C-alpha positions as CSV (number, residue, x, y, z in Angstrom):
1,X,0.0,-0.1,0.1
2,X,2.7,2.2,0.7
3,X,4.7,1.6,-2.0
4,X,1.9,2.2,-4.6
5,X,1.5,5.7,-3.1
6,X,5.0,6.6,-3.7
7,X,5.0,5.1,-7.0
8,X,1.6,7.3,-7.6
9,X,3.1,10.3,-6.2
10,X,6.7,10.4,-8.8
11,X,4.6,9.4,-11.2
12,X,2.2,12.0,-10.8
13,X,5.5,14.8,-9.9
14,X,7.0,13.4,-13.3
15,X,4.0,14.6,-15.2
16,X,3.5,17.6,-13.5
17,X,7.7,18.6,-14.6
18,X,6.9,17.3,-18.2
19,X,3.4,19.0,-18.1
20,X,5.2,22.6,-17.2
21,X,8.7,21.8,-19.4
22,X,6.4,21.2,-22.6
23,X,4.0,24.7,-21.6
24,X,7.0,26.3,-20.9
25,X,8.7,25.5,-24.6
26,X,5.4,25.6,-26.5
27,X,4.8,29.4,-25.9
28,X,8.2,31.0,-27.4
29,X,8.6,34.6,-27.6
30,X,9.1,36.4,-30.8
31,X,13.0,37.8,-30.9
32,X,13.3,41.2,-32.9
33,X,16.6,42.7,-33.2
34,X,17.7,46.1,-32.6
35,X,18.4,49.0,-34.9
36,X,22.5,50.0,-34.4
37,X,23.2,53.2,-33.7
38,X,26.3,55.0,-34.8
39,X,28.0,57.7,-33.9
40,X,31.1,59.5,-35.5
41,X,34.4,59.9,-33.5
42,X,36.5,62.9,-34.6
43,X,39.6,61.4,-36.5
44,X,41.9,63.8,-34.3
45,X,40.6,61.7,-31.3
46,X,43.0,59.2,-32.4
47,X,42.9,55.5,-33.2
48,X,41.4,53.0,-31.3
49,X,43.7,51.3,-28.5
50,X,40.8,48.8,-26.4
51,X,36.9,48.5,-26.0
52,X,34.6,47.3,-23.0
53,X,31.7,46.1,-22.3
54,X,30.6,45.1,-25.3
55,X,32.2,47.9,-27.4
56,X,30.2,50.7,-25.5
57,X,33.2,52.2,-24.0
58,X,36.3,52.8,-26.3
59,X,39.9,54.1,-25.1
60,X,41.5,56.3,-28.2
61,X,45.1,58.0,-28.1
62,X,45.9,61.0,-30.2
63,X,48.9,61.3,-31.8
64,X,50.2,63.7,-29.3
65,X,49.8,61.1,-26.6
66,X,46.7,62.0,-25.0
67,X,44.0,59.7,-23.8
68,X,40.5,59.5,-24.3
69,X,37.9,57.1,-22.8
70,X,34.7,58.0,-24.8
71,X,31.2,56.3,-23.7
72,X,28.6,55.4,-26.5
73,X,25.2,55.1,-25.3
74,X,22.1,55.7,-27.3
75,X,23.9,56.7,-30.6
76,X,25.9,59.4,-30.0
77,X,28.7,59.9,-27.0
78,X,28.2,60.8,-23.4
79,X,31.5,61.7,-21.9
80,X,35.2,62.2,-22.9
81,X,37.9,61.8,-20.2
82,X,41.5,62.8,-22.0
83,X,44.6,62.7,-19.8
84,X,47.7,64.3,-21.1
């Protein structure tokens, strides 16, 4: 009698997990790509030396040794910091 109850509970548990998995995978959500925004960085700011955070931050070094950190958010330059 006890073994039958255990087997029934395990069967119901596995069926519930299977049903939950099936319902979770059958309703797939649509994914839409975002438009890529771009910004123009002056050539005088120098060449790109490094990038960070999925391409949202760039480290630029000018020919005169100036180093700039440029943050690209929303298609424009948000903040720059320079060090000579």
